[in-house]
Every structure is written in structure tokens, then in C-alpha cells.
N, C-alpha and C positions, 0 to 999 in steps of 0.2 A: 365298275372297269372297263377298259378298251380291250384287254390284251389280258389273258390268265393265268395271270405272274401275279406273285405278291407284290407291294410296296416295301423296301427298304430306305427306311428315308433318316441319312445320318445329320444329326446337328454337329454345330463350329464350335468354336471354342467360347465358354460358360454357356451352352446353349442347350435347351432342354425339349421336352417337345411340342412346347409352343410356337415353335418356330416354325413348327409347321402343319400347327392344327388350320390354321387362317387356308391352305392350300388348300388343305383335306376340306374343309367346309364347303368353299367354292367347286372342289369336285365332287360335292357331294358323295367321296367316299369316307364310309365309316368303317369298315374293316379290313381285313386280310393288308396289315401294314404291320410293321414295326420298327419303330425307334426306339435305338440303346441308350443306357448311360454308361460313359464309358467309366464312373465310380473315378478311382485314382490311379489309373493307367497311366503311364509316361510315357508313352512310348507309340509313332504312331503303326508300329507294327502289330505291334499287342494290339489296339485297338481294334484294326485289321481281325485280327486272330478271333477276337471276343467274337464279335458280328458276327465270323462267318460260323463260329461254332453253336451260335445261338442262331441262327437262323434254319427252323425245321426244312425247310423247302430246298429242294435240290437246286431251284432256278427260281430269277428273282431280277426285278428290276429297281437298279440301285440308283440312288439318286443321292449326292452330296453336297452340302452345302458350307462353303470357308471352309474351314479345318476339315468337315464332313469330305468332303470333296478331295482332298488329300489321305484321307484313309480309305477313301473308294479305291482311289489309282493303287493303296496297297492289294486292297482287297482284288481288283485286278491282278497285281503283280503274282498275286499267291493264288487265286482259283479261279481263272478266265473262265470256265468254262461253266459257272454255276450263274454267268451275270448274262443276264439274256439283252438288258437295256440298260443302259449309262447314261445317269445326268448330273451334269457338274456344272455348279453353280455358285458365281461368286468368288471363284477359288484359284488358287494358280496352282505352278509345278516345281519351279525352283529352288533348289537346295538354297539356305544360310549364304549370304555372300558373305566373300572374302575382304577380310582388309577392314579399312573404316567403315565402310556402308554395315558389313556384319553388327561389327563392334557396337555401332548406334543405334541397330533393330535390338539389342540385346538389352543396350542399357536402359532405351525403353520401356521393352517386356518389364523387366524388372524395377525401373520404376513404376511402373502401373502396380504391380506385387505389392511393393513398400509401401503405397499408398492404400492399400488397400488392407494392407496390413493395420497399417497406423489408422486408421479412420473408418475402414468400414466399405465392405464389395459395393455400394449402393453409392455412396459417393465416387467411390474411383470411377464404380459407371457413369455415373453424370459427366466428367471428365472425359471419358475415354469415345465413351455413345456417341457425344457429337459427330464425331467421324467416321461412323457408321453411318447414317440417315442421311437423305435429302434434308434440306433446309428445313422443308415444308414440315417435316415432323417432328424437328426440335421441342417443341411445345404439342406437343402432343397425346391421346393413350397409347398410341402406338413407342413410341419413345418413352413412358411409362409402361407400357408392359415391358421393352427389353429389358430396364432398371428392375422391375421385381426375379425376368428369368435371370439376371445375374449376382443376384440378391439372394436367388435360393442357394446357390453354388456357395462354397468358401473359398479362404484361399492356400492351404490344401489343395486342394483340387486345379484350385488358379495355376499356383508352380507347376503341379505335376502336368496340364497340358500346357503351361509356358515350355517347359522342358522338352516335351514333343514335340513341340515348334521349333525351336532352336535347334535341332538334332533332324528335321526333317529331311528326308535324301529326295536328290532331283529326279522328276519322275516323266522327264521327252522320254527316254527311252518304252518307258509303257505306253505313253500314249501314241507313239508310232507305231505300236504293235497291238491296239485296240482293235481287238474285230465284232464288235458288235458296236448295232445302234448305237449312235452317243447326240444329246442335244449338250450343247453348247448357251449358259447361262445367265445374264450377267446383268445389272443396271446400268444406264447409261450415263451416272453419277458416280458412280463404283470408284474410292480412292484407295482401299484398298487392294483391292482386285482387278485392274482398270479395265476396261474395252481391249484393250489391246494387247492385253496377255492372252485373253479368249479368243482375239483374232489368230494369234500363235497357235495357241492350242489347235483352233481349228483346223489349221495346215498340217500340223502333226497327225490327226487322229482319222483315218482312209474315210469313216462314212459319218462324220460332225453335221448337226446341222446346229450352227449361232443362232441365238437371240436375243438380242440387244431392250430390256423394259425401260422404258423413257420415265423421265422424273422419281426416277430411284437410285437410291445409290447401295452399297454392301448388303445390307438386312431386306431382300429382294422379298423375301416369302412373306415378311410381314411389312412392310410399304406399301408392295403392288400386290396384296395377293390374286386377286379376281384377274389380274394381268398375267402372275406364274402358271394358275390354274389352267388358263387359258393353252397358254403356251402348250404347257407339258399335255392338257388331253389333246391337243390338235397332233401334237408329235406322234403320240401314243395312237394315236387314229391313223395316221397318213403319212409310218417309214414307211421307204422302198424297202422291196426285200432285197437283201443282200446275196450276191451272185455264189454258189455253191463252189465256182472254180478263182473266187476273189485272190488268191494265195494269200492268205492272211491265217 
């Protein structure tokens, strides 16, 4: 580890520690990290509180992927002083859109839940996860590993996490007040949390670094773990010191 801080790694929707394992292997980092399980929590704020309550160390490096990035932003909202470095991977900051766009998102999410209830989590995942990964991974061990991860969750957890996402807050104001070094990372072909969204977040955050991973979609930590590990390692090794009088 390049800095004397533990890593707190937040999984996204229906994900578990497997989403981070490939990156940790490439970093040769096998200790001093925490990956939470959100259980049946159905609110991003409650998830953030759970993580804050269960990390023993006073300060830590916080990195969230997808929904985990949104949880990370809620942790920043609550306890910015505990976060020494922030990573937001393949994520977004907007609340649910109003009107037809928001209703369309809700219907799509509830349709996936209905499919999972009728046909099982893995069958649902076979449809859903195609949009998560670059086409080169559609018939690969990576895709099967994603399906295995989805199948380890149940429909009750899926419903709880859908509820959390549908009720997500807008976090633009949080991003504009981030006072720690921040790494934004995104797959170049991420259709769910596209590069343009990360470019906007890069404008908001005073001390951000943006890294785009080629030949990669939403599941960057599993699709291109070596590239993600390299980006993270290099960032941690070369973060410029933020002036004490930066006024943040």
C-alpha cells in the first residue's frame, strides 16, 4: 500500500467483494481493506451510515463503484473529515429524473425485479448484465463471474437496493465541496454511467483526476482489473499535496 490508510471498497447494485478482488490481486494488496455487505438496507444514507459505523479506523481511502459511488458521496456528505482520498468509479450524481424519464427508469428496474421473481436472479442477470460489459466479455469467464455474483443475492435484496436507487439524492453540491484528492474512473464504453457524466463530475470537484479505461464498460474492476489497479496505484503514488489555504 502506498499510503498508510486502509481501503474501504464499496460494491454496487447486487455486487459483493468479488467485484473488487481482481483489482486487489493486481495491486498485490491482501490486507487492510474493508468491503461491506449492505444486507437488506434500502436507503443510500442508511448504507453510508452502516459503513461509517463499521470502519474502525478514523481515516481511510474510500472508493465506490456504481451504486457504491453514490454511497461514497453520502459518506462524504456525513463525515468528510474521515475520508483521506476518494475514488468514484463508473457512477453518477443525479437524482431520479422527473416526469417520463424517471418513470421509464422506474418501470425498467421494476421489470427486472419482476423477471427475477418469476425466473430467478441468474436468468434476470443474463438479460441485465449484457449492458454492463463490453461486447468482448459477453461470452467469457468475466460474464459468468458477474452472473454468479448476481445469483448470490435474492429478490428481497434486489428490491431493497432498487428502492435505494429510485430514492437517490442529487449530489452535485456534495461534489462541489469535496476537499480531498479524488480519482474519477470510468470505462470508455460505459453505457450506464458514461464518460460525459464523469467529465462533469471532474468539473465539479476541486482536486479531481479523471481516468478513462479503454475497451471497458460499466464493470471496470472486473473487465479491466489490471488497468484499474494501475490507475489507482499510480494515483495514490502521485497525488499532489492540496494547499492548506485552498479555501475548501
